LOBA-239374 format. One record per residue: x, y, z of N, C-alpha, C in turn; residue in three letters. Coordinates in Angstrom, 1 decimal, decimal comma. Layout:
! residues N
n.px:n.py:n.pz:ca.px:ca.py:ca.pz:c.px:c.py:c.pz:rest
X:Y:Z:X:Y:Z:X:Y:Z:Ala
...
END
This chain:
! residues 55
n.px:n.py:n.pz:ca.px:ca.py:ca.pz:c.px:c.py:c.pz:rest
54,6:-53,0:54,3:55,0:-52,5:52,8:54,0:-53,0:51,9:Unk
53,5:-54,4:52,1:52,5:-54,9:51,4:51,1:-54,0:51,4:Unk
50,7:-53,2:52,3:49,6:-52,3:52,4:50,0:-51,1:51,5:Unk
51,1:-50,3:51,3:51,3:-49,6:50,5:51,9:-49,8:49,0:Unk
52,4:-51,1:48,8:52,7:-51,5:47,5:52,2:-52,7:47,1:Unk
51,0:-52,9:46,4:50,5:-54,3:46,1:51,4:-55,1:45,1:Unk
51,5:-56,5:45,7:52,2:-57,1:44,7:51,8:-58,1:44,0:Unk
50,3:-58,3:43,9:49,5:-59,3:42,9:50,1:-58,7:41,8:Unk
50,5:-59,9:41,0:50,7:-60,1:39,5:52,1:-59,6:39,3:Unk
53,2:-59,6:40,4:54,3:-59,2:40,0:55,2:-60,5:39,8:Unk
56,3:-60,6:38,7:57,1:-61,5:38,2:57,9:-62,0:39,5:Unk
58,6:-63,0:39,2:59,7:-63,5:40,3:60,7:-62,7:40,7:Unk
61,2:-61,9:39,6:62,3:-61,1:39,8:61,9:-59,7:40,6:Unk
60,8:-59,4:40,2:60,2:-58,1:41,1:59,9:-58,6:42,4:Unk
59,4:-59,5:42,5:58,9:-60,1:44,1:60,5:-60,2:44,7:Unk
61,5:-60,7:44,0:62,9:-60,8:44,8:63,5:-59,4:45,1:Unk
63,4:-58,5:44,5:63,8:-57,3:44,5:63,1:-56,7:45,7:Unk
61,3:-56,6:45,9:60,8:-56,5:46,9:61,4:-56,8:48,1:Unk
61,6:-58,2:48,2:62,0:-59,1:49,4:63,4:-58,4:49,7:Unk
64,3:-58,1:49,1:65,5:-57,6:49,3:65,4:-56,3:50,0:Unk
64,9:-55,5:49,3:64,5:-54,2:50,0:63,7:-54,2:51,0:Unk
62,8:-54,8:51,4:62,1:-55,1:52,4:63,4:-55,6:53,7:Unk
64,1:-56,9:53,5:64,9:-57,0:54,5:66,1:-56,2:54,8:Unk
66,4:-55,1:53,9:67,3:-54,3:54,1:66,9:-53,0:55,0:Unk
65,7:-52,7:54,5:64,6:-51,8:55,4:64,5:-52,3:56,9:Unk
64,6:-53,3:57,1:64,1:-54,0:58,3:65,6:-54,1:59,1:Unk
66,6:-54,5:58,2:68,1:-54,3:59,1:68,4:-53,0:59,3:Unk
68,1:-52,1:58,3:68,9:-50,7:58,8:67,8:-50,1:59,9:Unk
66,7:-50,4:59,9:65,8:-49,8:61,0:66,0:-50,4:62,3:Unk
66,4:-51,5:62,6:66,7:-52,1:63,7:68,3:-51,8:64,1:Unk
69,1:-51,6:63,2:70,3:-51,1:63,5:70,1:-49,6:64,0:Unk
69,3:-48,9:63,5:69,2:-47,3:63,8:68,6:-47,4:65,2:Unk
67,6:-48,0:65,6:67,0:-48,3:66,7:67,9:-48,9:68,0:Unk
68,6:-49,9:67,5:69,9:-50,2:68,6:70,6:-48,9:68,8:Unk
71,5:-48,5:67,8:72,2:-47,5:68,1:71,8:-46,2:68,5:Unk
70,8:-45,8:68,4:69,7:-44,5:69,1:69,4:-44,6:70,1:Unk
68,6:-45,8:70,5:67,8:-46,0:71,8:68,4:-46,8:72,7:Unk
68,6:-48,0:72,2:69,0:-49,5:73,0:70,4:-49,5:73,5:Unk
71,6:-49,0:72,9:72,9:-49,0:73,4:73,2:-47,8:74,1:Unk
72,6:-46,7:74,0:72,8:-45,4:75,2:72,1:-46,0:76,4:Unk
70,9:-46,7:76,3:70,3:-47,0:77,5:70,8:-48,1:78,5:Unk
71,7:-49,2:77,4:72,5:-50,0:78,2:73,6:-49,2:78,8:Unk
74,1:-48,2:78,0:75,4:-47,8:78,8:74,9:-47,0:79,9:Unk
73,7:-46,3:79,9:73,6:-45,7:81,0:73,4:-46,5:82,1:Unk
72,7:-47,6:81,8:72,5:-48,7:83,1:73,7:-49,3:83,9:Unk
74,7:-49,4:83,0:76,0:-49,8:83,3:77,0:-48,8:83,8:Unk
76,5:-47,4:84,0:77,4:-46,3:84,2:77,6:-46,2:85,8:Unk
78,6:-45,7:86,3:78,9:-45,8:87,7:78,1:-44,9:88,3:Unk
77,0:-43,8:87,9:76,2:-43,2:88,4:75,0:-44,1:88,9:Unk
74,4:-44,9:88,0:73,4:-45,7:88,3:73,8:-47,2:89,4:Unk
75,0:-47,3:89,1:75,5:-48,5:90,0:75,6:-47,9:91,6:Unk
75,8:-46,6:91,8:76,0:-46,3:93,0:74,7:-45,9:93,6:Unk
74,0:-45,7:92,9:72,6:-45,2:93,4:71,8:-46,3:93,8:Unk
71,8:-47,6:92,8:70,9:-48,8:93,0:71,8:-49,8:93,6:Unk
72,5:-50,1:93,7:73,4:-51,2:94,2:73,5:-51,7:95,6:Unk
END
């Protein structure tokens, strides 16, 4: 975000809002990646189809 939005010369409140937005975007993107990719892959790994083939 700092590459796209230069923060030099911002006041304390503006930087606080910037950090809060940054943290919210980070948490939301992490949750999206977890629910879209990681959770389905873990469920697939634990499925009976995979366990029968590789155990």
